[in-house]
C-alpha positions in Angstrom: -1.8 -14.2 25.9 -2.6 -14.9 22.6 0.6 -15.5 20.2 0.7 -13.8 16.7 3.4 -14.8 14.4 3.6 -12.2 10.8 5.8 -12.9 7.6 6.5 -10.9 5.1 9.1 -10.1 2.3 9.7 -6.8 2.7 11.2 -4.5 5.1 9.6 -3.7 8.5 9.8 0.0 8.7 8.8 0.6 4.8 5.7 -1.7 4.9 2.9 0.8 7.2 0.4 -2.5 6.1 2.5 -4.7 7.9 3.4 -2.3 10.7 -0.1 -0.9 11.1 -1.4 -4.2 11.1 1.0 -5.9 13.6 0.6 -2.7 16.1 -3.2 -3.1 16.3 -2.7 -7.1 17.8 0.1 -5.5 19.9 -2.3 -2.9 21.0 -4.7 -5.5 22.4 -2.8 -7.5 24.5 -1.3 -10.0 22.1 2.4 -11.6 21.3 3.3 -10.3 17.6 6.5 -11.4 16.4 7.4 -10.2 12.8 9.6 -11.9 10.5 10.9 -9.8 7.6 13.9 -9.1 5.6 17.4 -7.4 6.5 17.0 -3.6 6.8 20.7 -1.8 6.9 21.3 -0.1 10.7 18.8 -2.4 12.0 19.7 -4.6 14.7 18.8 -8.7 13.9 15.8 -8.4 16.3 14.1 -5.7 18.0 11.2 -4.5 19.5 8.8 -2.1 18.0 5.8 -0.2 19.7 5.0 -3.8 21.0 6.3 -5.8 18.1 8.7 -8.3 18.0 10.9 -8.0 14.8 13.1 -10.4 13.6 15.4 -9.5 10.6 15.9 -12.3 8.5 19.7 -12.2 6.8 18.1 -11.2 3.0 17.9 -8.5 1.0 15.0 -7.9 -1.8 15.8 -8.5 -5.2 14.2 -5.8 -7.0 16.0 -6.4 -10.6 14.0 -7.5 -13.7 14.9 -11.3 -14.3 12.0 -13.4 -14.0 14.1 -16.3 -13.0 16.1 -14.1 -9.8 13.0 -12.7 -8.4 11.6 -16.4 -8.1 14.8 -17.5 -6.7 15.0 -14.7 -4.6 11.3 -16.1 -3.3 12.1 -19.9 -2.6 15.2 -18.7 -0.8 13.1 -16.4 1.5 10.7 -19.3 1.2 13.3 -21.9 2.9 14.6 -19.8 5.4 11.1 -18.5 6.7 10.0 -22.2 6.9 12.9 -23.4 9.3 13.0 -20.3 11.2 9.2 -20.3 11.9 8.7 -23.9 12.4 11.8 -23.5 15.1 10.2 -20.8 16.7 6.5 -22.4 16.7 7.9 -24.8 19.1 8.9 -22.2 21.5 5.8 -20.0 20.8 2.9 -22.0 20.0 1.6 -19.1 18.1 -2.4 -18.9 17.8 -2.7 -17.6 14.2 0.5 -17.3 11.6 -0.2 -14.0 9.0 1.4 -14.5 5.8 2.0 -11.0 3.9 2.2 -11.3 0.0 4.0 -11.3 -2.5 4.5 -14.1 -3.0 1.1 -16.1 -2.3 3.0 -19.4 -1.5 4.4 -17.5 0.9 1.7 -19.0 2.9 3.0 -22.8 2.6 6.0 -22.1 5.5 3.2 -22.7 7.9 2.4 -26.2 7.1 4.2 -27.7 9.9 2.5 -25.2 12.5 -1.2 -26.1 10.6 -1.2 -29.5 10.7 -0.5 -28.4 14.6 -3.0 -26.5 14.7 -2.0 -23.3 14.2 -4.6 -21.1 11.8 -3.0 -19.7 8.8 -4.0 -16.6 7.2 -3.2 -15.0 3.7 -3.2 -11.4 3.5 -2.3 -10.6 -0.1 -1.2 -7.1 -0.5 -0.9 -7.5 -4.5 -2.7 -9.9 -7.0 0.4 -11.8 -8.5 -0.4 -13.0 -11.6 -1.5 -9.3 -12.8 1.7 -7.9 -11.2 4.1 -9.9 -13.1 2.0 -9.6 -16.6 2.4 -5.9 -16.0 6.0 -5.7 -14.8 7.5 -8.0 -17.8 4.7 -7.4 -20.2 3.3 -10.5 -21.3 0.0 -12.2 -21.2 -2.4 -14.2 -19.3 -1.6 -17.6 -21.4 2.0 -17.5 -20.7 3.3 -20.5 -19.0 4.7 -18.5 -16.3 1.4 -17.0 -15.5 -0.4 -19.9 -16.0 1.6 -21.3 -12.7 1.1 -17.6 -10.9 -2.4 -18.7 -11.7 -2.0 -22.3 -10.3 0.0 -21.1 -6.9 -2.5 -18.4 -6.3 -5.5 -21.0 -6.3 -3.7 -23.1 -4.0 -2.6 -20.7 -1.5 -5.9 -19.3 -1.0 -7.4 -23.2 -0.8 -4.7 -24.2 1.5 -5.5 -20.5 3.8 -7.9 -21.0 6.6 -8.7 -17.2 5.9 -7.5 -14.6 3.4 -7.5 -10.6 3.2 -7.1 -8.7 0.1 -7.0 -4.7 -0.1 -9.7 -3.6 -1.8 -13.2 -5.4 -3.2 -12.4 -5.5 -7.4 -9.6 -7.7 -6.3 -12.2 -9.8 -3.8 -14.4 -10.1 -6.6 -11.7 -11.5 -9.2 -10.2 -13.4 -6.5 -13.7 -15.5 -6.0 -14.3 -15.8 -9.6 -11.2 -18.1 -10.2 -10.7 -19.3 -6.2 -12.4 -21.3 -3.8 -11.4 -20.0 -0.4 -12.6 -21.8 2.5 -14.6 -18.7 3.4 -15.5 -15.4 2.3 -12.6 -13.1 1.8 -12.1 -10.2 4.0 -11.0 -6.6 2.2 -9.0 -4.7 4.7 -7.7 -1.6 2.6 -4.4 0.3 2.5 -5.4 3.3 4.5 -3.7 6.8 5.9 -1.7 6.1 9.0 -3.8 8.6 11.1 -1.4 9.2 13.9 1.0 10.8 11.2 -1.3 12.3 8.7 -4.1 15.0 10.3 -7.5 16.1 8.9 -6.6 19.7 9.7 -6.9 21.9 6.8 -5.2 24.8 6.5 -4.8 27.2 3.2 -2.3 25.8 1.2 1.1 27.9 0.3 0.0 31.1 1.2 3.2 32.4 2.1 5.3 31.4 -0.5 2.0 32.6 -2.7 3.3 29.5 -5.1 0.7 26.8 -6.5 2.6 23.7 -5.9 1.4 19.9 -7.0 3.0 17.1 -5.4 3.6 13.4 -5.9 5.3 10.9 -3.3 6.4 7.5 -3.3 7.8 5.1 -6.7 9.1 7.0 -9.1 9.6 4.1 -11.7 7.6 4.2 -15.0 4.6 2.8 -13.9 3.5 5.6 -11.9 3.4 7.6 -14.7 5.7 10.6 -13.6 6.5 11.4 -17.4 3.1 12.6 -17.7 3.3 15.0 -14.8 6.0 16.5 -16.2 5.1 16.8 -19.4 1.4 18.6 -17.9 3.9 21.2 -15.9 5.7 22.1 -19.0 2.3 22.7 -20.7 0.9 24.6 -17.6 4.2 27.0 -17.2 2.9 30.3 -18.7 -0.8 29.7 -17.9 0.0 29.2 -14.0 2.1 32.0 -12.4 4.5 30.6 -9.8 4.3 26.9 -10.8 5.8 24.3 -8.6 6.1 20.6 -8.9 7.2 18.7 -6.3 8.6 14.8 -6.3 9.6 12.7 -3.8 11.0 9.5 -4.7 13.9 7.7 -4.0 16.8 9.4 -6.4 17.9 6.3 -8.2 14.4 5.9 -10.0 14.8 9.7 -11.1 17.8 9.5 -13.7 15.7 9.9 -16.5 12.5 12.0 -15.2 15.5 14.7 -14.6 16.4 14.4 -18.1 13.0 14.6 -19.0 12.5 17.9 -17.3 15.7 19.2 -18.7 14.5 18.5 -21.9 11.5 20.3 -21.2 13.2 23.3 -19.6 11.3 22.7 -16.6 13.7 21.8 -14.2 13.6 25.1 -12.4 10.2 24.4 -11.1 10.2 20.6 -11.1 11.8 19.8 -7.5 12.9 16.2 -6.8 12.7 16.3 -3.0 14.9 12.7 -2.5 12.9 10.3 -0.1 12.2 11.2 2.8 10.5 10.0 6.4 7.0 9.2 5.7 6.6 11.4 9.5 7.7 14.4 7.3 5.6 13.8 4.3 2.5 16.0 6.2 4.4 18.8 6.3 4.6 18.9 2.3 1.1 18.0 1.7 0.0 20.9 4.0 2.0 22.8 1.6 0.9 21.9 -1.5 -2.4 22.6 -3.7 -2.9 19.8 -5.3 -1.9 16.1 -5.3 -1.1 13.9 -8.5 -1.4 10.5 -9.1 -0.5 10.0 -12.9 -0.4 5.9 -13.0 -0.3 4.0 -16.2 -3.3 2.5 -16.5 -3.2 -1.4 -17.5 -4.0 -5.1 -16.0 -2.4 -4.9 -12.8 -3.1 -0.8 -11.8 -6.6 -1.1 -12.6 -7.1 -3.3 -9.8 -4.7 -1.5 -7.4 -5.6 1.3 -4.9 -3.0 4.1 -3.9 -2.5 4.4 -0.5 -1.2 8.0 -1.4 -4.5 8.7 -2.9 -5.8 7.9 0.9 -3.0 10.3 2.7 -4.2 13.2 0.1 -7.7 12.4 0.9 -7.6 12.1 4.6 -5.4 15.4 4.7 -8.1 17.4 2.5 -6.1 18.0 -0.9 -7.8 18.1 -3.8 -6.3 14.9 -6.0 -6.1 14.8 -9.7 -5.7 10.9 -10.6 -5.5 8.7 -14.0 -9.1 6.9 -14.0 -8.9 3.3 -12.2 -11.8 1.3 -11.9 -10.3 0.6 -7.7 -10.4 4.4 -7.3 -13.6 4.7 -9.2 -15.3 1.8 -6.7 -14.7 4.3 -4.1 -14.6 7.8 -5.3 -17.3 9.0 -8.0 -16.2 11.6 -10.4 -17.2 14.6 -8.5 -14.4 13.8 -5.7 -11.2 13.3 -7.7 -10.6 15.1 -10.8 -10.1 12.2 -13.5 -8.2 11.8 -16.5 -7.1 9.1 -18.8 -3.8 7.6 -18.5 -0.7 9.2 -20.0 -2.7 12.1 -21.6 -0.7 14.9 -20.4 -2.9 17.6 -21.9 -6.0 16.4 -19.7 -3.8 16.3 -16.8 -2.5 19.8 -17.2 -6.0 20.7 -18.2 -7.5 19.2 -14.5 -4.6 20.9 -12.6 -5.5 24.5 -14.4 -9.1 23.6 -13.5 -8.1 23.5 -9.8 -6.1 26.1 -10.2 -8.9 28.6 -11.4 -11.5 27.5 -9.2 -10.3 27.4 -5.4 -13.8 26.7 -4.5 -13.9 23.4 -6.3 -10.8 22.2 -4.6 -12.3 22.6 -1.8 -15.6 21.0 -2.5 -14.1 18.4 -4.0 -11.6 17.5 -0.9 -14.5 17.5 1.3 -16.6 15.4 -1.2 -13.6 12.7 -1.2 -13.0 13.1 2.2 -16.5 12.5 3.2 -15.9 9.1 1.3 -13.1 7.7 2.9 -14.8 8.1 5.6 -16.4 4.4 5.0 -12.9 2.9 4.4 -10.5 4.8 6.7 -8.4 3.2 9.2 -10.7 2.6 12.4 -13.1 1.1 9.6 -10.4 -1.1 8.7 -8.8 -2.0 12.1 -12.3 -2.8 13.4 -12.7 -5.5 10.8 -9.5 -6.8 10.8 -9.4 -7.3 14.5 -13.1 -8.6 14.4 -11.2 -11.8 11.8 -8.4 -12.3 13.9 -11.0 -12.8 16.9 -12.7 -15.3 14.8 -9.6 -17.5 13.7 -8.5 -17.6 17.8 -12.1 -17.7 19.6 -12.1 -15.5 22.1 -9.6 -14.4 24.8 -7.4 -17.1 26.8 -9.2 -16.3 29.5 -12.7 -17.3 28.3 -13.8 -13.7 28.9 -15.3 -13.2 25.2 -14.0 -12.1 22.1 -11.3 -8.9 21.6 -12.1 -5.4 23.0 -11.2 -3.2 20.0 -10.0 0.0 21.6 -10.1 2.9 19.1 -8.7 6.3 20.0 -7.9 5.0 23.3 -11.6 3.9 23.9 -12.9 -0.2 24.4 -16.0 0.2 22.6 
């Protein structure tokens, strides 16, 4: 049995990417250990769908202090270093996969690497641009220069590198020198939870519902969405807006809805389990992704977008280069960042033209077939196969199982 270790500064049950990749390996008959942050109400260790999950005694820092962010990363690094080094001499992992942020987490594996383990760096975010956006500093800031240096040496130290989309891959190849080509494994809809069968939306309630689910911080532009709803109130009968996300993050947005007198049609739904999101998508007419465009988000690709597209719901989204890379103008209704008038017009256009809704959703779904999880899963497992050199019994390479079949 081949043995894989994963390390992630995240909560396992909240990180769909980590879960999907770990379970894909477990489905191939590999032993998978995943070391992550402690979750309230969870045992110190547990087995989840064939994956051994170990919760390290740390919680995620979510404040605004640069220093405390780095200290949290360093503390996780130190703890993971000792735990993973200890487990390595018990398990003898073939591959150790490190999920960023931070990039330098890969150096947790220095002792296993010396002993022969392969190291895989899975870059969920691009760290310098992420912190430029978060703290409002430029590329010349000493902290950003440090992050770029850490990015460069981390990529160079890895035996293989994964990232989440092609624009980020191109940028990394410009400023770093990996040992081998970077593999793109995109964030996709979980096809066990989300479905492709289309149903008429909101027929029973006769409402026209727009929705958003996810993080509610300023970067994701929900203020623009609420302003657009206010402009549409008298133009779209029975308009409803459902916003799903952490109640703590919704305070300023609720105040804005009150000031604009739309609190009766803007419903803050709180956080709901991921497996419940599909039923709310079925009840909605349009998904909105009003992300604020900046140096970081222009390189990001929303998992929510994949979920809406996979369920054939038309989407109105900020014009981002990363989205345009995969979905052309006729597949998504694009508008410019922060422009509430343009967002309102795009929603109104879809409301007034049901045929356009269906056509746009179908075109987006067709483009998505090239990047869906079945495609990404095959690409990911092929990379793991190249690192471990085939099955332990010498019978060949991984037999990738898709939808229960062996292909």
